[in-house]
C-alpha positions as CSV (number, residue, x, y, z in Angstrom):
1,M,79.2,103.9,106.0
2,A,82.3,103.8,103.8
3,T,82.3,107.7,103.7
4,I,82.3,107.9,107.5
5,V,85.2,105.4,107.7
6,K,87.2,107.4,105.1
7,R,86.6,110.6,107.0
8,V,87.6,109.1,110.4
9,L,90.7,107.6,108.8
10,G,91.5,110.9,107.1
11,V,91.3,112.8,110.4
12,L,93.6,110.3,112.2
13,L,96.1,110.4,109.4
14,A,96.1,114.2,109.4
15,L,96.5,114.4,113.1
16,L,99.3,111.8,113.1
17,G,101.0,113.6,110.3
18,L,100.7,117.0,112.1
19,V,102.3,115.6,115.2
20,L,105.1,113.8,113.3
21,S,105.9,116.9,111.3
22,A,106.0,119.2,114.3
23,V,108.3,116.8,116.2
24,G,110.5,116.3,113.3
25,L,110.9,120.0,112.5
26,W,111.5,120.8,116.2
27,F,114.3,118.2,116.5
28,A,115.8,119.3,113.2
29,T,116.0,123.0,114.4
30,Q,117.3,122.0,117.8
31,L,119.9,119.5,116.6
32,G,121.1,121.6,113.7
33,S,122.7,120.1,110.6
34,S,125.5,118.7,112.7
35,G,123.1,116.6,114.8
36,T,124.4,117.8,118.1
37,A,122.3,117.3,121.3
38,E,123.4,119.5,124.1
39,F,122.2,119.2,127.7
40,V,123.0,121.8,130.4
41,V,122.7,121.9,134.2
42,H,123.4,124.7,136.7
43,P,124.6,123.1,139.9
44,A,125.4,126.4,141.7
45,T,127.3,124.4,144.4
46,A,130.7,123.5,145.5
47,D,129.8,119.8,145.9
48,P,131.2,117.4,143.3
49,V,129.1,116.3,140.4
50,L,129.0,112.6,139.5
51,I,128.0,111.6,135.9
52,G,127.7,107.8,135.6
53,P,127.9,105.4,132.6
54,D,124.1,105.5,132.0
55,M,124.7,109.0,130.7
56,L,128.2,108.8,129.3
57,N,127.9,105.5,127.6
58,R,124.3,105.5,126.5
59,V,124.9,106.1,122.8
60,D,127.7,104.9,120.5
61,A,129.2,108.3,120.1
62,D,131.8,110.5,121.8
63,V,130.4,112.6,124.7
64,V,132.0,116.0,125.3
65,V,131.6,117.4,128.9
66,T,132.3,121.0,129.6
67,A,132.4,122.4,133.2
68,T,132.4,126.2,133.8
69,P,133.1,127.6,137.3
70,T,131.9,130.8,138.7
71,S,134.0,133.9,138.2
72,G,137.5,133.5,139.5
73,G,137.2,129.7,140.2
74,S,138.8,126.6,138.7
75,V,137.6,123.2,137.7
76,W,138.9,119.7,138.2
77,M,137.4,116.6,136.4
78,A,138.5,113.0,136.0
79,L,137.4,109.7,134.5
80,A,137.5,106.4,136.4
81,N,135.9,103.0,136.6
82,P,132.4,103.3,138.0
83,S,133.1,101.2,141.1
84,D,136.3,103.1,141.8
85,A,134.7,106.5,141.4
86,T,131.8,105.5,143.7
87,A,134.2,104.3,146.3
88,V,136.2,107.5,146.3
89,V,133.1,109.7,146.6
90,G,131.7,107.4,149.3
91,G,129.0,108.9,151.4
92,S,130.0,112.5,151.0
93,Q,127.5,115.0,149.7
94,H,127.5,115.2,145.9
95,V,125.2,115.9,143.0
96,A,124.4,112.9,140.8
97,V,123.2,113.2,137.2
98,T,120.3,110.9,136.7
99,G,119.0,111.6,133.3
100,A,118.3,114.2,130.5
101,S,115.2,116.0,129.4
102,V,114.8,116.8,125.7
103,T,111.9,119.2,126.3
104,D,114.2,121.9,127.7
105,W,117.5,120.2,127.0
106,T,118.6,120.0,130.6
107,L,120.3,117.4,132.8
108,L,118.3,115.9,135.7
109,T,120.1,115.8,139.0
110,K,119.6,114.9,142.6
111,T,121.7,115.6,145.7
112,T,122.7,112.7,147.9
113,G,125.1,112.0,150.8
114,S,126.4,114.2,153.5
115,G,129.7,115.5,154.7
116,A,132.7,117.1,153.0
117,A,134.2,115.5,149.9
118,P,137.8,114.1,150.1
119,D,140.7,115.3,148.0
120,F,140.0,113.6,144.7
121,A,143.3,114.6,143.0
122,A,145.3,112.6,145.6
123,A,143.7,109.3,144.5
124,D,145.7,107.2,142.1
125,L,142.9,105.6,140.1
126,W,141.9,108.1,137.5
127,R,142.1,107.0,133.8
128,Q,142.0,110.6,132.6
129,Q,141.9,113.9,134.4
130,D,142.2,117.7,133.7
131,D,142.0,120.9,135.7
132,A,142.3,124.6,134.8
133,K,141.1,128.0,135.8
134,G,137.9,128.6,133.9
135,P,136.1,126.2,131.7
136,V,137.5,122.7,131.3
137,T,136.4,120.3,128.5
138,L,136.9,116.5,128.5
139,T,135.9,114.0,125.7
140,V,134.7,110.6,126.7
141,K,135.5,107.9,124.2
142,Q,133.2,104.8,124.1
143,A,136.2,102.5,123.7
144,G,136.8,102.7,127.5
145,A,133.2,102.2,128.5
146,P,131.8,101.9,131.2
147,E,133.2,105.0,132.9
148,T,132.2,107.6,135.5
149,L,133.1,111.3,135.5
150,V,133.7,113.3,138.6
151,V,133.6,117.2,138.4
152,T,134.4,119.5,141.2
153,A,135.1,123.2,141.6
154,Q,138.1,124.6,143.4
155,G,138.0,128.1,144.9
156,G,134.3,128.7,144.0
157,Q,131.3,126.9,142.7
158,L,130.3,125.1,139.5
159,D,128.2,127.4,137.4
160,T,127.3,125.1,134.5
161,V,128.0,121.6,133.4
162,T,127.3,120.8,129.7
163,L,127.1,117.4,128.1
164,A,127.1,117.3,124.2
165,V,126.6,114.3,121.9
166,T,127.0,114.6,118.1
167,N,125.3,112.2,115.7
168,K,124.6,113.4,112.2
169,S,122.0,110.7,111.6
170,W,119.7,112.3,114.1
171,F,119.3,115.4,111.9
172,V,118.5,113.2,108.9
173,E,116.0,111.2,110.9
174,A,114.3,114.3,112.1
175,V,114.0,115.6,108.5
176,V,112.6,112.3,107.3
177,A,110.1,112.2,110.1
178,A,108.9,115.7,109.1
179,L,108.5,114.7,105.5
180,I,106.6,111.6,106.4
181,G,104.3,113.7,108.6
182,L,103.7,116.0,105.6
183,F,102.8,113.0,103.5
184,L,100.3,111.8,106.1
185,I,98.7,115.2,106.3
186,V,98.2,115.3,102.5
187,A,96.8,111.8,102.6
188,G,94.4,112.7,105.4
189,V,93.2,115.8,103.6
190,V,92.6,113.8,100.4
191,L,90.5,111.3,102.2
192,L,88.5,114.1,103.9
193,T,87.8,116.0,100.7
194,S,87.2,113.1,98.4
195,R,83.7,112.3,97.5
196,T,82.3,108.8,97.0
197,R,81.3,108.3,93.4
198,R,77.8,107.0,93.0
199,H,77.3,104.5,90.2
200,P,74.0,104.9,88.4
201,G,71.7,101.9,88.7
202,P,70.3,100.0,85.8
203,V,68.0,102.0,83.5
204,A,64.5,100.7,83.5
205,V,63.3,100.2,80.0
206,P,59.5,100.3,79.6
207,P,57.9,97.3,77.9
208,V,57.0,97.6,74.3
209,P,53.2,97.4,73.9
210,V,52.0,94.5,71.8
211,A,49.9,95.6,68.9
212,P,46.3,94.2,69.0
213,D,45.2,91.7,66.4
214,A,43.5,93.4,63.5
215,P,39.8,92.6,63.3
216,A,38.3,90.9,60.3
217,G,37.1,93.4,57.8
218,P,36.6,93.9,54.1
219,T,40.3,93.6,53.4
220,D,40.7,90.6,55.7
221,P,37.4,88.6,55.7
222,E,37.2,86.3,58.7
223,G,41.0,86.4,59.2
224,A,42.0,85.4,55.8
225,I,45.4,87.0,56.3
226,D,47.4,85.0,58.8
227,A,50.1,86.3,61.3
228,E,52.8,86.1,58.6
229,G,50.8,88.2,56.1
230,T,50.0,85.2,53.8
231,I,46.5,85.0,52.2
232,D,44.7,81.8,52.9
233,P,43.0,80.9,49.5
234,D,40.5,78.7,51.3
235,R,39.1,81.6,53.3
236,T,38.7,84.2,50.5
237,V,35.3,85.3,49.1
238,G,34.3,86.4,45.7
239,A,32.5,89.7,45.7
240,G,32.4,90.5,49.4
241,D,28.6,90.2,49.3
242,G,28.2,87.7,52.1
243,A,28.3,84.6,49.8
244,E,30.2,81.5,50.7
245,P,33.9,81.4,50.0
246,T,34.6,80.4,46.4
247,A,37.0,77.7,45.5
248,P,40.5,78.8,44.9
249,L,41.6,79.5,41.4
250,T,44.3,77.6,39.6
251,L,46.4,78.6,36.7
252,G,44.6,76.3,34.4
253,D,41.2,77.6,35.3
254,E,42.0,81.2,34.7
255,P,39.8,82.5,31.8
256,G,41.5,84.4,29.1
257,P,40.3,87.1,26.8
258,D,39.9,84.6,23.8
259,S,38.1,82.0,25.7
260,D,34.6,82.8,24.1
261,L,36.0,83.1,20.6
262,Q,37.7,79.8,20.9
263,H,34.4,78.2,22.0
264,D,32.5,79.7,19.0
265,S,35.2,78.5,16.5
266,D,35.0,75.0,17.8
267,S,31.3,74.9,17.4
268,D,31.5,75.9,13.7
269,D,34.2,73.3,12.9
270,P,32.6,70.6,10.6
271,T,34.9,68.0,12.0
272,S,34.0,68.7,15.5
273,P,32.6,65.6,17.3
274,T,29.7,67.7,18.5
275,D,28.7,68.7,15.0
276,P,25.1,67.5,14.3
277,Q,25.8,67.0,10.6
278,E,28.7,64.7,11.3
279,V,26.5,62.7,13.6
280,T,23.8,62.1,11.0
281,R,26.2,60.8,8.5
């Protein structure tokens, strides 16, 4: 069971690491070392383009907007308070930027309203404005947030509108994400390839056989030798001829080689109390 859990966890970690590494590397290559995210839209229209604060003031960084007209045209753009810009545009037909897509780095837009747009340059409410023949660039500072940008083409159509945001920490975060993903991949592979160590069980030791009791024999008549190897003197026999056990010997009863001689010498002693001559006297 533990092996299955480890393998499932290893697969999940490897997949998560693969996704995280791919996303991190992709963002790192797209943002570059400067950490610049650039979104582009091709309006291909003479209608004004409206970029609101949800795009200009979303991050705490300067936003650089560049508008390029078609060949031979000019561009006019200006910043204003969101409510003032909306009031000037009114219900005229315009293109509103609603969001951004990081998959293809494009600005999402929709066309709303109807009718011709008024002369925006005649209004006296713009905080910052610029116009020129060819591309025009305007930097939006976050100190004046919230703000809305109005871009329109004069003598032609808008070819492209580019919105760029630079944040160096984005590149660092992308690289860190890729490194974390690689670590997760390695951890997952280790869990998949590791084998569970099997600990050997206790070794069964066979019981030592008990030696059978030695039967009584010539060397051990009737169990004269006890379990400790001591000879019981009361159970010994004399000659091993089937006679009754003899009385145990003591040190004083042990006959010596001179016992018979001593007995004869005592019988010849005239002073012996058993001498018949001494008795008759």
